[in-house]
C-alpha angles and dihedrals in degrees: 000000000000127000136220133200135177150154137212119200118207107217094015113230104147116109117243094246092052093046089051093051091047094053092044090052091051093047093048091063087063095054090114088061095051115022096163103072142334137209145170138201128198140181105190094187090059092037092233124139127175125188132186143189114197134212101188114221114138103032111018093190128095085255087081096051120125152262086048131189126218119249092253091049095236099110135048118191140190110188136179119194145036130288099200097193094053092115091060092045089046090058093046093050092048088056089053090055103264119143129210134207095195146009104258126124088227090069091050091050091055093047091050092052091049090050102041106013127251102286096042091045094051090050087061097048115103107197148055119294152153112202132189110190129182118200103206093191098051093032087231133144121209127189119195133188126193122258096265100030094246093148116055125237126172130185140177139173119225113181107304094349128092108193128186140177149154091252134028094238090067089055088051091058092063113097092227093057115125110199104195113148120248100231093197089052089050091052091051091050091053088048101042105018091239138061106246119226136293089027125077131189089267124076112245094014116114139189110230105242120244118268092017134124116210113203125192118184128200090262089065098252116144122204128183112202124177116224095181134027125194091203091057090049092051093047090048089054092051091050091051107032124185109278100202132090125274088263091050088051091052091050091048093048092050089051093051092047091049092050091047091053093044096055093047091055089071090097 
């Protein structure tokens, strides 16, 4: 299952040892999601900290541990999920000259981002994922959630701190966390038996919407940019309906379902 956590401090002032303890404490709350190993990475000068708990599935070796840096050193990633088409991307990236130390999809994700850029790479990923990516060159944090929001990712800004994690309890472990209840969210929970996205039970804490990239630059600006929209996909399908017979549609549907099951069997 795995779990990620992190923080970005605008106007960094937290010492490296304190930042390290903070991110380890956040990640430790996610041990149940990743019992196999844990890790963290910090850059106190930039105010960034990434933590991770790993459930090893694809590559059981230490080569798949996270947070992981790209081969060129530009990017550092903490990623929860599976990219099912990573073997095909792996072969394509090898042909483009990329090298790999292990066999994890995480390493392929990083190489794809190096090769095509974040948004173009994410558009090619088939899978479920929550990604926290730090660009060391641009001093920019990006948070990404899969198209349908299968993998969870929460974020909040408290003062000069942006905190994010796979679960709310990891956010609560950060010293800047403010835990006031969102009364409107509570009313929605009592009415619908759930808290609809992007709200959470806590005021100021949000679920990152599906199919969205959140970017936060060193100047503190936050931008939410969709990279995929279900409505647009549905409207495109209505505008270009299937032209075959009902039997042709059944054959095509069976083929699509078989391919969907096949790629998910990679784990």
